[in-house]
N, C-alpha and C positions, 0 to 999 in steps of 0.2 A: 688300387683302390676298389675297393669292392663292394655293388650294390646288391641287395634282395628285391623283388618283387611279388607287393603281396595284393591279390585281386578278388576282392571281395564283394558278394552274392550267389544266392542258392541257385537261380537261372545259370548260373556257369555250369555247376555241379551238376544238373539235372539235364546238360547238353542243351537249355535252351538257343542259349547265345554262342557264339563261339569268341574264346578269351583273343580277340586281335590285339588290345591293348598291352596285353606283355609283349607282344613281338614288335611292335614300333616302339615302345617305350626301350627294349633291349639296345636294338638298333643306334638308338639317337644316343643313348646312353655308349655305345662302343664306340660311336665317333667321337665323343667328346676325351675319350681315355678311361672309365668308368666299365669294369669288367663289372657281369651280372654274377653270382655265385648262384644265386637259386631263384625258383620261380614257384610262386604256390598261391593253392587259389584257396579261398575259404566260404565255409556257410555265413550268414547270415547270425550265428550264434554269439553273442556275447564273450564267453567262456573260450569257444573256436580263435576267436580273432584277439583276444589278449593272450593265448600261447605261444598263435602265430609271432606275436609281435615282440613277444621276450625273445622265442627261438632267432632272429632274427636279426636283434641286438649280439647276437653272440658271434652272429657269421657273418656280419657285415657293417660298413662305417656308416651304408645309402641306405635305407628303406621307405622302397617307393609305394604308395598304396593307393585304389582305385575305387571307386564303389563305395555305396552305400550314403551318400550324403545329398539326399534327395529328403523332401521335408514330410513325407508319410513315416509310420510307426514301424514300420518294418526296414527300416535305413537306421543304423544303429550303429556307424559309424564312428561319428563324431561325439558320441554320448560316452562308445567302448575308450577312447582316443581319451577323453578325460579323467576317465576311472583309470585307466595305465597311469597317466602322467602323476594322479592324484591332484586334480585343480579342479577348478569352478569355469561358470562360462564368465564373460560379459560381452556384453552386445559392442561389435563393432561399427563404429560412424563410415565408414567407409563401405563394406559388406553390406548395410541398410540403406543407402545412395544407391548404389548397386543392384538390386531388389526394386526401390520404389522407383528406378527408372525404368528399367525391364518392363516391369508393369504398366508404365506409363506412357510405354514406347507403344504396347499393342490395345491399350483403355482398356484395360481389367480392373477389377478391383485387387489391391492386395488382402489377400486374406491376413490373419495373426499365425496361420501357419507357414505361411511363407515368410510371413516378418521373421520371427525364429527363425531364419535359414542365418542371418545375421548374427546368432546369439555363439559367439567359438568359443572352444578352451583357452582361459588366462592365460596361459605360456608358449601362442602360437605367434607366428607373423603373419597375417591376412595377406594368400595370395588370391587378387581379383579375378573372377571370374566374366569376364564382358562377355560368354556366350552363353550364359545362365546363371539361375538364382543361388548354386551352390558356389561360395567362395571355396575354395583350395589352402589350407593350412600348412606351415612351414613349422617345424617343432627343432631346436637346439636342445638336447636331452644326454647327458651322461657321454658326452663326447662322441656321440651319434647323431646325425642327422633323418629326421621323418619328414615324408612330404603325403598330404593326404592332398587324392583329387576326385573329382568326379569322374565314374565311370563310365558315361556319356560319350566315344572317343570323340568328338568334334571338339566339344568341352575340355577334355583331357590337354590334347594335341594342340590345341591354341595355348592353353597355361602352360605347358614344356615347353613349348619352343620359346615365348613371348617372356617368359618369367624364370621357371624352373632350373631349364639348362641354362643360362646366364647366370645364375645365383649359385648356380653349383661350381662354374669355373670361375669364379669370383671365389670361393670360398675355399676351395683346394687349391693345392697342386698336384697338377693331373699329366700321369705321364702321359707316351702317342704310343696310339694304337694304332699301326696299318693295316691291313688288308689285299691280297692279290689272289683276284679266284680265277682259276683256268678252267674253263668247258668243255668237258669231253666227251665225247659220243661213241658208242658201238666193241666199247672194248671194258670190260667188269673192271673189279676196283681190286683185284685180287691178281688179275694179271698187271694192271697199272702198275700195283705196291711194288712187283717184282720187278719190272723195267728201271723203278727211279730208287733201289732202295737206297742202291750207295749214294743218291744225293740226301735221301730223305736221313740216313746217318751220319751225313758230312755237316747239317745243320747247327748251329749253334742250340744254345738251350733258349736263348730269346725268341727263339724264331720257331714258330711250328706248323705241320701241314696236318693236313683233315684230308681227309677223304666225305666226301658227301652223296651216295651213290641216290640215284631217283630212275628209275624205269627206261635202263637201254643209257643212260648218262651217269657220268661221273662229274660232280666238280673238288679239284686238287685245290685247294684254300690254305695260302701261306700265311700266317697270321708272325707278327712283328712289336715286341715290346719295348722302350725304351726310352731315353730323355732326349736321344739330339734326332731330330725329324728327317735330318738331311740326309745323313751315315746311315739310319735304320732304313728310309727307304730307296738309299744303294745299295744297300744287302738284301733288304730283299728280289729288288729288281736282277739283282745278278744272281740267287738260287730260280726266281722265275724262268730266267732268261737257260739257264741249265735243263730246266722240266719242259718247255717249249720246245727245244731243241730234241730232248728223248722221247718224247712223244708226238710229235708232231703231226703224225698220219690222222690223229683220233683229236686233233684240237679244233673245238670249231670257236671261240672265242677266247677270247683274253680281258674280260669283263666278268662280272657277277650278272650275266643276263639269262633269258630263258632261250629255248635251243630253236624255239620259233622265229623271236624278237633275233639270235643273232644271224640268223638264215635273210629270215628280212633285211637287215644293214647290209648284209653283203651282198644281197641281188641288185640292193636299192644301187647302190655304191658301184654299180658294173653297170646301174641301168634297164637289168632284166624283169621279164613278168612273169608271172605262175597263176596257171590255174589248178582246179582241182577237179575230178571225177568220183566222190565216194558213194559205197555203198553201205557196209557194213559201219563205217566209223560216223554216219550220217549227220556229217554235218560238224565233227568233232574238230575237221582239222582245218575245216576253215573258221572256227570261231577261235583256235589257236592263234591264227594267222588275225583277222580282225578285230581282235579286243586291246590289239597294239595301234595310239592315233601312228598316221601314215599311214598305214597298212595300204592301202589305195597307190600306193606310189607302185607299187608291185605287185599286191595281190589281186588279178582279174574278177575271180570268186569262182564257180562251176555250179557241179549239179551233183544234187543227191538221189540216186537212180539206183531204185530197189527196184521194182521190173522189169524185165524183161524187153517192153516196151519205152520205155523209156530210156533202156542201155541201147534200142536203136536208133529212135528216134532222136534222140539228145547229142548222145554219144559216136551214132555210125557200126555200133557195133552188128554184125552179120547175123541176123535169124541162123542161120545153121551152124555157127559157131556157137550160141546159146544151148541151141538142141543136139549137136553131139556132143561140148563139153561141161557144158550145165556153166551157170553166172558165176562160182569159184572154180576158177582155173585159170592156167597161161594163157591161153589161146584168146580167153574174154578178156581179162588183164592189161594184155596188150593191147588191144581193140579199142579200150577204152583209156588208155593213156594218150594213145595215137589222136584217136579223136577228139579229145580235149584240144591236146596241140593245135590240130588241124582246125576245128569250130569253133573253140578259142579265141585262139591268132595270141597264144603266150609260147612266150620264149621256152619254159620247163611247165610240166605238169607232173602232177602225180594221181594217182588211182589205185584203189586200194576194193576188192572184194573178198566175202571169207562170211563164213559161220560164226556169227558173234557167242552166243547162246543165249541162254542156256536148250533150248530145242534145236531142230532142224538139223541136228548130226545124220550122217549115214556112217556104215564101215569105212568107204572110200578117203570121205571129206568127214572126219569127226569135228566135233564144238573143237572152236580154234583153229580150225584151218583159213589161214586168210591169204593171200594173195595180192602184192604190192608192186609196181611197176614207177618207174621215174623217167619221166625222158624229156631229151631236147631235140630238136628239131634233125637232131642225125644220130642219135644213140638214145636206146631203149634199155632199159636194165627191168629186171621181173626177181622176185624172188619170193617161196614160201617158206610161211612159218608154219610152227605148229602150237599153239599158245595153249592155255589151258579153259576152264569151263565156267570163267568165271566172266561175265557178259560184259560189266563196265572194266575189267581188267584187261581186255580184250579188246577193246576198243581204245584204252588209251596207249595200249603195248603196239596196237599197229599204227597211231599215229605217229608214236614217237620213233618208232622203227623206220615209217617215209618216211619221216625229216631225217634222219639218221642215213637212209640211201640217198637223198635229195642232194644233202651235203657234200657228201663222198662222190655225184656225180659233178656238184660243182666244182668240190677239189681236184678235180681229173683236168677239167679246164684250165685252172690255173697255174697248175703243171705243166 
C-alpha cells in the first residue's frame, strides 16, 4: 500500500518553517504498513495544488495533505479540493458545533469567517479537529483515499493518532513492515559494506538493507515486508544477528537512537558517570547529552573553558603547559580531561580543544586542528584530528569523534 504526502504553504517553500509534518506522518504510516512513495511541498497556488493532486492520484492509493485550511484568504486548500472533486459546499453541523464550543471556551466572539470553517466539500467525511477550528476531511474518490488536515503540527498529530490512522487500518488490509536498526561509529559506509557484502547479497527480496551515514556514524537498517509478522520478525532477527557478529567492534546500539543516547544508556546501566571539559565545542557536547530526559543520572556537567585562566583555575591545567605547548595540544587536552576526572569526580570524562575557525589558525595548527581526550580513572586516550575550515562542521565533527572515542573506551572495559 503506497501513500503520498503533500504539504501546502508558501512558508515551507521559502524556508520560513521546516516541514516536520511529513517526517512525522511518514513514520506513523510506516508503523501500520503503509509505504510513502513521495513527499511533495507545493505553494498556495490553485493550479499548483490541482496538479499535485492529479499526479499523486497516479502514484499512490492514499494521499495525505496538510496545510491551507485556515480562515484567511490565503488558505485555499478547501476550495481547491472542492474544485478538484467538482463538488459544492455544505455546512456540517458537527464542525460548526466544534467551532462554536472552541470560541465559547475562550470567551471570544464567533466571527463569520470562523463560522465558514464549518463549510466543507459535499463529498467528504468530516474529521473533527479537537484542537482547532479547521476540520479535517476524508475523501473516497476513484479508488483513492484523500485526507486533508491542518498544517499546525499539534492539530494534525492529534487528528492522525485519534482518527486518521485507525480509519486507515480499518479501511485497508495492510502488510507488515518491520525495521531493525544497528548504530555503528568510527567506520565509513564503504568499509562496512565491504565487510558485510556476502550477508547483504544473501538477503531475500522482501528484506532490504540501507546504509544511513551521518558524521562518523552509520546506521544499518534492515527493513522487512510481508504478511506474517512472527515469521518476518524471525527472519529479520537472524540477519541482524549476522550483521552484529560481523561488525561487533563498531556497534554502539541495536536500536534507532542517537549516539549520545546510546552512550547514556550504556553508562546508566553500569552505574557510571561522565563530565566534560569543552573548549572549541562551546558546550555542544553538553547539549547533546542534556537534551535527553534522565541524562542527569549519568551526566554531571562540566565546563566550557576557552581562556587560559579558566583552564588553569577550573581544570588545573598547568600555566607552563599552556605557555609552552599552547591550548591546542596533546599536553593541554590531557591535563584538561584528567582535571575533569579529578575536580568533577566523575568516572569518565571528555575534553576537547581546537581551532574551530574560520580564523585563529597558524601554520602548525591550521583551522580544523582538534585534540580530543577521553579518560577513566585508570586510562587516558588522546587523538589529534584535522578537520576542514567550516566552524559548525568542525564543532559537530569534534563532538561525534569524542563520543566515538568514549564509546571505544567503554567497550574496552566491557571486554
